[in-house]
C-alpha positions in Angstrom: 0.0 0.1 -0.2 2.9 2.4 0.7 6.2 2.9 -0.3 9.1 0.8 0.6 10.1 2.4 3.8 13.5 1.1 2.7 14.8 3.3 0.6 12.2 6.4 2.0 11.5 9.1 -0.7 10.4 12.2 1.4 9.5 12.0 5.5 5.8 10.8 3.8 7.4 7.7 2.9 9.7 7.3 5.7 6.4 7.1 7.9 4.0 5.0 5.8 1.5 7.8 5.7 0.7 9.7 2.9 0.7 13.2 2.0 -2.4 14.9 3.4 -2.3 12.3 6.2 -4.2 14.1 9.6 -2.0 14.8 12.8 -3.2 11.5 14.6 -2.8 8.7 11.1 0.8 10.7 11.8 1.1 10.2 16.1 -0.2 6.6 15.2 2.1 6.1 12.9 4.9 7.8 14.9 4.0 5.4 17.7 4.0 2.7 15.7 7.6 2.7 13.9 9.6 4.2 17.6 8.2 1.4 19.4 10.1 -1.1 16.8 12.9 0.9 16.4 13.5 2.6 20.6 17.3 3.0 20.9 17.3 0.8 24.6 16.7 -2.3 22.9 18.0 -2.0 19.0 21.2 -2.1 17.5 23.6 0.5 16.0 20.8 1.3 13.0 18.2 0.3 14.2 19.0 3.5 16.4 20.1 5.4 13.3 16.7 4.7 11.7 15.0 5.6 14.7 16.4 9.2 14.7 15.0 9.4 10.9 11.9 8.4 12.3 11.6 11.3 15.2 13.3 14.1 12.8 10.5 13.3 10.3 8.2 13.3 12.9 9.6 16.6 14.4 9.1 18.3 11.0 5.9 17.4 10.0 3.9 17.7 13.7 4.0 21.0 13.5 1.4 23.0 10.6 4.0 25.7 9.5 7.2 23.4 9.4 4.6 20.5 7.4 3.3 23.4 5.1 6.9 24.8 4.2 8.9 21.2 3.9 5.2 19.9 1.7 6.4 23.5 -0.5 9.3 21.7 -0.8 8.4 18.3 -2.3 6.4 20.4 -4.7 9.5 22.6 -5.7 11.8 19.7 -6.7 8.8 17.4 -7.8 9.9 16.0 -10.9 13.6 17.1 -10.8 16.7 14.3 -11.0 18.7 13.9 -8.1 22.5 14.0 -9.2 23.2 11.7 -5.9 21.1 10.7 -3.3 20.4 13.6 0.1 20.2 12.0 3.4 16.9 11.1 3.1 17.3 8.7 0.3 19.6 6.5 1.9 19.0 3.0 2.3 17.7 1.9 5.9 19.1 -1.6 7.1 
């Protein structure tokens, strides 16, 4: 149903939600994912993924930051990248 979380294209893909997801859906996805990658019980790679998940949630939960992020996504849509960004790196 949702894009592959191993190589997410953006914060929405990382969290496995639609771009028009509600705050409740966002919070539910965040809580579900962070339970699986909690730093106290996770490997180093899983801690890295937890940090990425938290960074995505931190941006998307704030309406003004989310709006700016959506504008950046819209502006960059269709523009091919010459090298992968931090968020395009595979998550193991």
